[in-house]
C-alpha positions in Angstrom: 44.6 120.8 26.7 46.3 117.3 26.4 49.3 116.2 28.0 53.1 117.4 25.8 53.6 115.5 22.5 55.8 113.1 21.9 57.1 111.3 18.9 57.4 107.7 17.3 60.5 106.8 16.0 61.9 108.8 13.3 59.1 109.1 11.1 59.7 108.7 7.3 58.7 112.2 5.2 56.4 110.5 2.6 56.3 112.3 -1.2 53.9 115.6 -1.4 51.1 113.7 -3.2 50.6 111.4 0.1 48.6 113.4 2.6 50.6 113.3 6.1 48.7 115.2 8.4 49.9 113.8 11.5 52.8 115.8 13.5 53.3 113.3 15.9 52.5 110.1 17.8 52.4 109.7 21.6 52.7 105.7 21.7 51.4 105.8 25.4 49.4 107.7 27.6 47.5 107.0 31.1 46.1 110.5 31.4 44.4 111.6 28.2 41.3 109.2 28.0 39.6 108.7 31.3 39.9 105.5 32.7 41.4 104.1 29.6 45.2 103.1 28.1 45.8 105.3 25.0 47.9 106.7 22.5 47.4 110.2 20.8 48.0 111.2 17.5 48.8 114.8 17.0 47.5 116.6 14.1 49.1 119.3 12.6 47.8 122.7 11.9 44.7 124.4 13.6 42.3 127.6 12.3 43.1 129.4 16.0 46.3 131.0 17.5 45.4 131.1 21.1 48.2 132.8 22.9 48.7 130.2 25.6 48.8 127.1 23.3 51.5 124.8 24.5 51.8 123.0 20.9 52.8 126.2 18.9 55.3 123.8 16.7 51.9 121.4 15.8 49.9 124.5 15.0 52.2 126.2 13.0 54.2 123.1 11.6 53.6 120.5 8.9 52.5 116.9 9.2 55.0 113.9 8.3 53.1 111.1 9.7 50.7 109.5 7.1 47.2 107.7 8.0 49.0 104.7 6.6 51.6 104.9 8.9 49.6 105.6 11.9 47.3 102.7 11.0 50.5 100.4 10.7 51.2 101.9 14.3 47.5 101.1 15.5 47.4 97.7 13.9 51.0 96.8 16.1 49.1 98.0 19.2 45.7 96.1 18.8 45.0 94.2 22.2 47.6 96.4 24.0 45.8 99.8 24.3 42.4 100.4 24.7 42.0 103.7 22.8 43.1 106.3 20.7 43.1 109.9 21.1 43.0 112.3 18.3 44.3 115.9 19.3 46.8 119.0 18.3 46.5 121.5 16.3 42.8 120.9 15.5 42.2 117.1 14.3 38.9 118.1 12.5 40.6 120.0 9.8 41.6 117.1 8.3 38.9 114.9 6.2 41.4 111.6 6.5 40.0 111.5 10.2 37.1 109.5 8.7 39.1 106.7 7.1 41.3 106.7 9.8 38.9 106.1 12.7 36.9 103.7 10.6 39.8 101.5 10.5 40.6 102.1 13.8 37.2 101.3 15.1 37.5 97.9 13.3 41.0 97.2 15.3 38.7 97.5 18.3 39.8 101.0 19.6 37.6 103.6 21.5 38.2 107.2 20.4 38.3 110.5 22.0 38.7 113.6 20.3 40.3 116.9 21.4 38.7 119.9 19.7 38.0 123.9 19.8 34.5 123.0 18.3 34.9 125.1 15.4 33.6 122.4 13.0 30.3 121.4 14.0 29.2 119.5 10.8 32.2 117.3 11.3 31.7 116.6 14.9 27.8 115.5 13.7 29.1 113.5 11.1 31.7 111.8 13.5 28.8 110.9 15.9 26.5 110.1 13.4 28.8 107.5 11.8 29.7 106.1 15.4 33.1 107.5 15.1 34.0 109.0 18.3 33.4 107.6 22.4 34.4 110.5 23.7 34.9 114.6 23.1 36.7 117.1 25.3 35.6 120.6 23.8 37.7 123.5 24.9 35.6 126.5 25.9 38.4 129.6 24.9 36.2 132.3 26.2 32.8 134.6 25.6 31.9 135.9 22.6 33.2 139.2 23.2 36.8 138.0 24.4 36.5 134.9 22.0 39.1 136.5 19.3 41.1 138.3 21.3 42.0 134.9 22.8 41.5 132.9 20.1 42.7 135.3 17.1 39.6 133.7 15.3 35.6 134.5 15.3 34.5 131.2 15.1 32.3 131.8 18.6 29.1 130.9 16.8 30.9 127.7 16.0 31.9 126.6 19.0 28.3 127.5 20.5 26.9 125.2 17.8 29.0 122.3 18.8 27.8 122.6 22.7 24.4 122.6 21.3 25.1 119.4 19.2 26.9 117.5 22.1 24.5 118.5 24.6 21.7 116.4 22.4 23.9 114.1 21.6 24.4 110.4 23.6 28.3 110.8 23.4 29.8 111.7 26.4 31.8 114.8 26.6 33.7 117.2 28.9 34.0 121.0 28.8 37.5 122.6 29.8 39.2 126.3 29.9 42.8 127.2 30.4 43.3 129.9 32.4 45.7 132.7 32.2 44.9 135.8 34.5 45.8 138.1 31.9 43.2 136.9 29.8 40.3 135.5 31.8 39.1 137.2 34.9 37.3 135.5 37.8 34.7 137.3 36.8 34.7 135.9 33.0 34.6 132.6 34.7 31.9 133.1 36.3 29.9 134.5 33.3 30.9 131.7 31.2 29.2 129.2 33.6 26.2 131.4 33.6 26.5 130.7 29.7 26.7 127.0 30.0 24.0 127.0 32.7 22.0 128.8 29.7 22.6 126.4 27.0 21.5 123.6 29.1 24.9 122.5 29.7 25.0 119.7 33.4 28.3 118.1 34.5 31.7 118.7 35.2 33.5 121.7 33.9 36.9 121.6 33.9 39.4 124.6 34.5 43.0 124.2 33.6 45.8 126.7 35.1 48.1 127.9 32.5 51.3 126.9 33.2 54.2 129.5 33.4 57.4 129.0 32.0 56.8 126.8 29.1 57.2 127.8 25.5 53.7 129.2 24.2 52.6 130.2 20.9 52.2 134.2 21.8 53.8 136.4 24.6 52.2 136.3 27.8 53.1 137.8 31.3 53.5 135.6 34.2 49.7 133.9 35.0 48.6 134.7 38.8 46.4 131.2 39.7 42.7 131.8 41.3 41.9 129.7 44.3 39.1 128.2 45.0 37.1 127.5 41.6 34.5 125.2 43.4 33.3 128.0 44.9 31.8 129.1 40.9 30.0 125.9 40.8 25.8 125.9 40.4 23.4 123.8 40.4 24.1 121.1 37.9 27.8 122.6 37.1 30.7 121.4 39.2 33.2 123.4 38.1 36.7 121.2 38.6 40.1 122.4 38.8 42.6 120.1 36.7 46.2 120.4 36.6 
């Protein structure tokens, strides 16, 4: 999950016929793209309704920043930032990411995408066209818990995205947000087993749900699990983040 959103100025609301998929822009981050100075483009809308989502206004809201406005901003940051992050919401729902990233690459930016993995065909096209340099893939839950947590039946698409990334040369990370009411320690152990079975190796990041922050659903207070590293197995290092 990305750091909390920000905005740039008061975005001009364009006529309805002009696509405005971006909710807001965070003009600078040192946290969200590993090792790079970057900005974040927050895409409105999502095909999931995760109870613990920190950005309900983005998931349920409408975009107000057009692709042309975003590119104007990116052009002004050429040579000042190393990368851009596409987050949301779910950026792969928007076909306009392709012309956006084609131009962003011409400007010299590296590109990171935060995704729930529900659109593997889009990821495949982005990789084939060399429009993405790093991917953060959310592993929401195993299939038997997926619908309860995401209000979707998109686990097979997530699994396809994982398989795609395993076979690609694009660096990626896997991450899970944990609320003790939704995911148990045994669930996490089973999720590590699933990754083993699907040939994943590398770090697996666990992010604690932050109590007290407005979210999409209603949840009780989450209890933090300790010693996540004990869930690590050969080839997969379970790492606590945040």
